[in-house]
NUDOMI-295794 format. One record per residue (C-alpha): x, y, z; residue number from 1; residue in three letters. Coordinates in steps of 0.2 Angstrom, whole numbers, padded with zeros to 4 digits. Layout:
N
(node (X; Y; Z); NUM; "Ala") ...
//
This chain:
308
(node (-0167; -0237; 0071); 1; "Unk") (node (-0151; -0232; 0081); 2; "Unk") (node (-0141; -0225; 0067); 3; "Unk") (node (-0143; -0212; 0053); 4; "Unk") (node (-0128; -0215; 0042); 5; "Unk") (node (-0120; -0231; 0036); 6; "Unk") (node (-0106; -0236; 0024); 7; "Unk") (node (-0107; -0252; 0014); 8; "Unk") (node (-0093; -0260; 0004); 9; "Unk") (node (-0098; -0269; -0012); 10; "Unk") (node (-0085; -0281; -0021); 11; "Unk") (node (-0082; -0282; -0039); 12; "Unk") (node (-0089; -0296; -0049); 13; "Unk") (node (-0086; -0307; -0064); 14; "Unk") (node (-0103; -0306; -0074); 15; "Unk") (node (-0109; -0320; -0085); 16; "Unk") (node (-0095; -0332; -0079); 17; "Unk") (node (-0092; -0336; -0097); 18; "Unk") (node (-0107; -0348; -0100); 19; "Unk") (node (-0121; -0340; -0090); 20; "Unk") (node (-0125; -0324; -0100); 21; "Unk") (node (-0134; -0312; -0089); 22; "Unk") (node (-0139; -0326; -0076); 23; "Unk") (node (-0122; -0332; -0068); 24; "Unk") (node (-0109; -0322; -0059); 25; "Unk") (node (-0097; -0322; -0044); 26; "Unk") (node (-0089; -0309; -0033); 27; "Unk") (node (-0070; -0305; -0032); 28; "Unk") (node (-0061; -0302; -0015); 29; "Unk") (node (-0051; -0285; -0016); 30; "Unk") (node (-0058; -0271; -0027); 31; "Unk") (node (-0075; -0263; -0024); 32; "Unk") (node (-0086; -0248; -0021); 33; "Unk") (node (-0089; -0239; -0004); 34; "Unk") (node (-0106; -0231; -0003); 35; "Unk") (node (-0112; -0221; 0011); 36; "Unk") (node (-0130; -0218; 0014); 37; "Unk") (node (-0138; -0205; 0026); 38; "Unk") (node (-0156; -0206; 0031); 39; "Unk") (node (-0164; -0189; 0029); 40; "Unk") (node (-0181; -0181; 0033); 41; "Unk") (node (-0184; -0175; 0015); 42; "Unk") (node (-0194; -0188; 0006); 43; "Unk") (node (-0182; -0189; -0009); 44; "Unk") (node (-0166; -0197; -0015); 45; "Unk") (node (-0151; -0186; -0018); 46; "Unk") (node (-0133; -0190; -0023); 47; "Unk") (node (-0121; -0177; -0014); 48; "Unk") (node (-0104; -0184; -0020); 49; "Unk") (node (-0096; -0196; -0032); 50; "Unk") (node (-0077; -0198; -0028); 51; "Unk") (node (-0064; -0208; -0037); 52; "Unk") (node (-0072; -0209; -0054); 53; "Unk") (node (-0061; -0205; -0069); 54; "Unk") (node (-0076; -0202; -0080); 55; "Unk") (node (-0091; -0191; -0074); 56; "Unk") (node (-0105; -0201; -0068); 57; "Unk") (node (-0123; -0194; -0067); 58; "Unk") (node (-0128; -0186; -0050); 59; "Unk") (node (-0147; -0186; -0055); 60; "Unk") (node (-0154; -0201; -0045); 61; "Unk") (node (-0164; -0208; -0059); 62; "Unk") (node (-0149; -0209; -0070); 63; "Unk") (node (-0137; -0216; -0057); 64; "Unk") (node (-0138; -0235; -0052); 65; "Unk") (node (-0137; -0231; -0034); 66; "Unk") (node (-0150; -0217; -0035); 67; "Unk") (node (-0162; -0228; -0046); 68; "Unk") (node (-0161; -0242; -0034); 69; "Unk") (node (-0165; -0232; -0019); 70; "Unk") (node (-0179; -0223; -0028); 71; "Unk") (node (-0187; -0240; -0032); 72; "Unk") (node (-0184; -0245; -0013); 73; "Unk") (node (-0193; -0229; -0007); 74; "Unk") (node (-0208; -0232; -0019); 75; "Unk") (node (-0210; -0250; -0015); 76; "Unk") (node (-0210; -0247; 0004); 77; "Unk") (node (-0219; -0230; 0003); 78; "Unk") (node (-0206; -0223; 0014); 79; "Unk") (node (-0209; -0205; 0022); 80; "Unk") (node (-0191; -0202; 0023); 81; "Unk") (node (-0177; -0201; 0010); 82; "Unk") (node (-0158; -0205; 0008); 83; "Unk") (node (-0142; -0195; 0004); 84; "Unk") (node (-0129; -0205; -0006); 85; "Unk") (node (-0110; -0203; -0007); 86; "Unk") (node (-0101; -0215; -0018); 87; "Unk") (node (-0082; -0219; -0017); 88; "Unk") (node (-0078; -0228; -0033); 89; "Unk") (node (-0065; -0242; -0032); 90; "Unk") (node (-0071; -0251; -0048); 91; "Unk") (node (-0065; -0243; -0065); 92; "Unk") (node (-0079; -0237; -0077); 93; "Unk") (node (-0082; -0249; -0091); 94; "Unk") (node (-0070; -0263; -0084); 95; "Unk") (node (-0082; -0277; -0085); 96; "Unk") (node (-0080; -0279; -0066); 97; "Unk") (node (-0098; -0274; -0061); 98; "Unk") (node (-0095; -0256; -0056); 99; "Unk") (node (-0112; -0250; -0060); 100; "Unk") (node (-0120; -0265; -0050); 101; "Unk") (node (-0108; -0262; -0035); 102; "Unk") (node (-0114; -0244; -0033); 103; "Unk") (node (-0132; -0250; -0033); 104; "Unk") (node (-0130; -0264; -0021); 105; "Unk") (node (-0119; -0254; -0010); 106; "Unk") (node (-0132; -0241; -0008); 107; "Unk") (node (-0146; -0254; -0005); 108; "Unk") (node (-0137; -0263; 0008); 109; "Unk") (node (-0132; -0247; 0017); 110; "Unk") (node (-0150; -0240; 0016); 111; "Unk") (node (-0157; -0257; 0021); 112; "Unk") (node (-0148; -0255; 0037); 113; "Unk") (node (-0156; -0238; 0040); 114; "Unk") (node (-0174; -0245; 0039); 115; "Unk") (node (-0184; -0247; 0054); 116; "Unk") (node (-0187; -0266; 0049); 117; "Unk") (node (-0173; -0271; 0037); 118; "Unk") (node (-0177; -0282; 0023); 119; "Unk") (node (-0169; -0300; 0019); 120; "Unk") (node (-0155; -0299; 0007); 121; "Unk") (node (-0165; -0308; -0007); 122; "Unk") (node (-0179; -0295; -0005); 123; "Unk") (node (-0167; -0281; -0011); 124; "Unk") (node (-0165; -0290; -0028); 125; "Unk") (node (-0179; -0281; -0038); 126; "Unk") (node (-0172; -0264; -0033); 127; "Unk") (node (-0155; -0269; -0037); 128; "Unk") (node (-0161; -0274; -0055); 129; "Unk") (node (-0169; -0257; -0056); 130; "Unk") (node (-0152; -0249; -0052); 131; "Unk") (node (-0143; -0260; -0065); 132; "Unk") (node (-0156; -0255; -0078); 133; "Unk") (node (-0151; -0237; -0076); 134; "Unk") (node (-0134; -0240; -0083); 135; "Unk") (node (-0136; -0255; -0095); 136; "Unk") (node (-0154; -0253; -0100); 137; "Unk") (node (-0158; -0271; -0095); 138; "Unk") (node (-0163; -0280; -0079); 139; "Unk") (node (-0150; -0293; -0078); 140; "Unk") (node (-0144; -0300; -0061); 141; "Unk") (node (-0127; -0309; -0065); 142; "Unk") (node (-0118; -0295; -0056); 143; "Unk") (node (-0130; -0289; -0043); 144; "Unk") (node (-0135; -0306; -0037); 145; "Unk") (node (-0118; -0312; -0032); 146; "Unk") (node (-0115; -0295; -0024); 147; "Unk") (node (-0130; -0297; -0013); 148; "Unk") (node (-0127; -0315; -0008); 149; "Unk") (node (-0108; -0318; -0011); 150; "Unk") (node (-0100; -0331; -0021); 151; "Unk") (node (-0106; -0339; -0037); 152; "Unk") (node (-0125; -0335; -0040); 153; "Unk") (node (-0138; -0340; -0052); 154; "Unk") (node (-0149; -0325; -0055); 155; "Unk") (node (-0165; -0327; -0064); 156; "Unk") (node (-0178; -0314; -0067); 157; "Unk") (node (-0186; -0316; -0050); 158; "Unk") (node (-0174; -0328; -0040); 159; "Unk") (node (-0157; -0329; -0033); 160; "Unk") (node (-0148; -0346; -0030); 161; "Unk") (node (-0131; -0347; -0022); 162; "Unk") (node (-0121; -0361; -0030); 163; "Unk") (node (-0108; -0370; -0019); 164; "Unk") (node (-0091; -0371; -0027); 165; "Unk") (node (-0076; -0382; -0023); 166; "Unk") (node (-0064; -0373; -0010); 167; "Unk") (node (-0050; -0374; -0022); 168; "Unk") (node (-0059; -0365; -0036); 169; "Unk") (node (-0050; -0349; -0038); 170; "Unk") (node (-0052; -0335; -0051); 171; "Unk") (node (-0038; -0324; -0059); 172; "Unk") (node (-0045; -0308; -0065); 173; "Unk") (node (-0035; -0296; -0076); 174; "Unk") (node (-0041; -0278; -0080); 175; "Unk") (node (-0032; -0269; -0094); 176; "Unk") (node (-0031; -0251; -0093); 177; "Unk") (node (-0045; -0249; -0106); 178; "Unk") (node (-0063; -0245; -0106); 179; "Unk") (node (-0077; -0255; -0115); 180; "Unk") (node (-0095; -0248; -0111); 181; "Unk") (node (-0108; -0261; -0107); 182; "Unk") (node (-0121; -0254; -0120); 183; "Unk") (node (-0107; -0255; -0134); 184; "Unk") (node (-0103; -0273; -0129); 185; "Unk") (node (-0121; -0278; -0129); 186; "Unk") (node (-0123; -0270; -0146); 187; "Unk") (node (-0110; -0282; -0153); 188; "Unk") (node (-0122; -0296; -0149); 189; "Unk") (node (-0135; -0291; -0161); 190; "Unk") (node (-0139; -0304; -0175); 191; "Unk") (node (-0145; -0322; -0178); 192; "Unk") (node (-0139; -0337; -0168); 193; "Unk") (node (-0139; -0355; -0173); 194; "Unk") (node (-0149; -0367; -0163); 195; "Unk") (node (-0134; -0379; -0161); 196; "Unk") (node (-0125; -0364; -0153); 197; "Unk") (node (-0139; -0363; -0140); 198; "Unk") (node (-0138; -0382; -0137); 199; "Unk") (node (-0119; -0382; -0135); 200; "Unk") (node (-0120; -0367; -0123); 201; "Unk") (node (-0134; -0375; -0112); 202; "Unk") (node (-0123; -0391; -0111); 203; "Unk") (node (-0108; -0381; -0106); 204; "Unk") (node (-0118; -0371; -0092); 205; "Unk") (node (-0125; -0388; -0086); 206; "Unk") (node (-0108; -0395; -0085); 207; "Unk") (node (-0101; -0380; -0075); 208; "Unk") (node (-0115; -0381; -0063); 209; "Unk") (node (-0114; -0400; -0061); 210; "Unk") (node (-0095; -0399; -0058); 211; "Unk") (node (-0098; -0385; -0045); 212; "Unk") (node (-0111; -0396; -0036); 213; "Unk") (node (-0100; -0412; -0037); 214; "Unk") (node (-0083; -0403; -0034); 215; "Unk") (node (-0077; -0410; -0050); 216; "Unk") (node (-0064; -0399; -0058); 217; "Unk") (node (-0064; -0409; -0074); 218; "Unk") (node (-0083; -0406; -0077); 219; "Unk") (node (-0080; -0388; -0074); 220; "Unk") (node (-0065; -0388; -0087); 221; "Unk") (node (-0076; -0397; -0099); 222; "Unk") (node (-0090; -0384; -0098); 223; "Unk") (node (-0081; -0368; -0096); 224; "Unk") (node (-0081; -0363; -0115); 225; "Unk") (node (-0092; -0349; -0121); 226; "Unk") (node (-0098; -0352; -0139); 227; "Unk") (node (-0112; -0338; -0139); 228; "Unk") (node (-0105; -0322; -0133); 229; "Unk") (node (-0086; -0323; -0132); 230; "Unk") (node (-0084; -0325; -0151); 231; "Unk") (node (-0094; -0309; -0154); 232; "Unk") (node (-0086; -0298; -0141); 233; "Unk") (node (-0068; -0304; -0142); 234; "Unk") (node (-0064; -0293; -0157); 235; "Unk") (node (-0068; -0278; -0146); 236; "Unk") (node (-0054; -0282; -0134); 237; "Unk") (node (-0036; -0280; -0140); 238; "Unk") (node (-0025; -0295; -0136); 239; "Unk") (node (-0039; -0306; -0130); 240; "Unk") (node (-0034; -0321; -0140); 241; "Unk") (node (-0016; -0320; -0133); 242; "Unk") (node (-0022; -0317; -0115); 243; "Unk") (node (-0034; -0332; -0115); 244; "Unk") (node (-0021; -0343; -0123); 245; "Unk") (node (-0009; -0337; -0109); 246; "Unk") (node (-0021; -0342; -0096); 247; "Unk") (node (-0024; -0359; -0103); 248; "Unk") (node (-0006; -0362; -0105); 249; "Unk") (node (-0004; -0358; -0087); 250; "Unk") (node (-0016; -0372; -0082); 251; "Unk") (node (-0032; -0363; -0081); 252; "Unk") (node (-0048; -0374; -0082); 253; "Unk") (node (-0055; -0361; -0094); 254; "Unk") (node (-0055; -0342; -0097); 255; "Unk") (node (-0066; -0329; -0105); 256; "Unk") (node (-0072; -0311; -0104); 257; "Unk") (node (-0078; -0304; -0087); 258; "Unk") (node (-0095; -0296; -0089); 259; "Unk") (node (-0095; -0285; -0105); 260; "Unk") (node (-0076; -0284; -0105); 261; "Unk") (node (-0062; -0279; -0107); 262; "Unk") (node (-0057; -0288; -0091); 263; "Unk") (node (-0053; -0306; -0093); 264; "Unk") (node (-0055; -0320; -0080); 265; "Unk") (node (-0048; -0338; -0078); 266; "Unk") (node (-0055; -0351; -0067); 267; "Unk") (node (-0041; -0362; -0059); 268; "Unk") (node (-0039; -0377; -0048); 269; "Unk") (node (-0030; -0368; -0033); 270; "Unk") (node (-0023; -0351; -0029); 271; "Unk") (node (-0006; -0355; -0035); 272; "Unk") (node (-0012; -0359; -0052); 273; "Unk") (node (-0022; -0344; -0052); 274; "Unk") (node (-0008; -0333; -0048); 275; "Unk") (node (0003; -0340; -0061); 276; "Unk") (node (-0011; -0338; -0074); 277; "Unk") (node (-0014; -0320; -0068); 278; "Unk") (node (0004; -0315; -0071); 279; "Unk") (node (0004; -0324; -0088); 280; "Unk") (node (-0012; -0314; -0093); 281; "Unk") (node (-0005; -0298; -0088); 282; "Unk") (node (0011; -0301; -0098); 283; "Unk") (node (0000; -0305; -0113); 284; "Unk") (node (-0009; -0288; -0111); 285; "Unk") (node (0007; -0279; -0109); 286; "Unk") (node (0013; -0287; -0126); 287; "Unk") (node (-0003; -0280; -0134); 288; "Unk") (node (0002; -0263; -0127); 289; "Unk") (node (-0009; -0262; -0111); 290; "Unk") (node (-0004; -0260; -0093); 291; "Unk") (node (-0016; -0270; -0082); 292; "Unk") (node (-0021; -0274; -0064); 293; "Unk") (node (-0023; -0292; -0058); 294; "Unk") (node (-0032; -0300; -0043); 295; "Unk") (node (-0033; -0318; -0037); 296; "Unk") (node (-0049; -0323; -0027); 297; "Unk") (node (-0059; -0338; -0022); 298; "Unk") (node (-0074; -0340; -0034); 299; "Unk") (node (-0084; -0340; -0017); 300; "Unk") (node (-0080; -0322; -0015); 301; "Unk") (node (-0088; -0310; -0002); 302; "Unk") (node (-0105; -0302; -0001); 303; "Unk") (node (-0108; -0284; 0001); 304; "Unk") (node (-0107; -0279; 0019); 305; "Unk") (node (-0109; -0264; 0031); 306; "Unk") (node (-0092; -0258; 0036); 307; "Unk") (node (-0096; -0242; 0046); 308; "Unk") 
//
């Protein structure tokens, strides 16, 4: 090992991708977290700084996604040394853009670069799930998986599969200046679901994956409709109906809630269409009383990388 301090950049993500609740997501070029990890002699994990967070985040490593991920890494590898973590948040808390996952994955990628024998990216996945669980209470990989591999990723309990997407497939992502905590958004999903809803959602997921594989935008359009989660979470997001309608009117293949919300995403055939949809979605949020930020990115977004 030739270095003792590494900084990694972890991009934001669109969890669920509409029809793949907890198992499908993709990254976004632009916003993200920077995590700096220093290898230390003490056999422990500590968080010495969190900068850029509007809301106070826990410094106790077991309660912080980055800390929990590195605690799991140390246990699994029986490391005799430890890590100091500094987090510079670039993803808003409770935005539905994978902020908790970004801190975990950024810490893991940085710490991995400090190991005497770094692990393959896929081997970091279980530790990233441990980190995600510290924030959401569940080990779901729809955010951490794409951050580890980049692009659109199918993330099962123990496997990551990168899904090829058409080069023209772009995402418009709009984040209203509002907060919706993941645990609250998950609570809205309690209750009974009808079997036909599961059948329809399975068909939609299959159409999206088949469309990505074949490069067929019309298959993607036919499948990009969430009948399970969106109807239960939409009431939590002021103006959601108008924002989704604006995206579809602008030519989007489909639109839905990014992660737990309140951010909204739209998949589009081409960057120009995505930019038009992003502007229309932002205007719809403004009409609902919210300022917002927008990004346009290929669905095949970047992976987390060491930057310093």
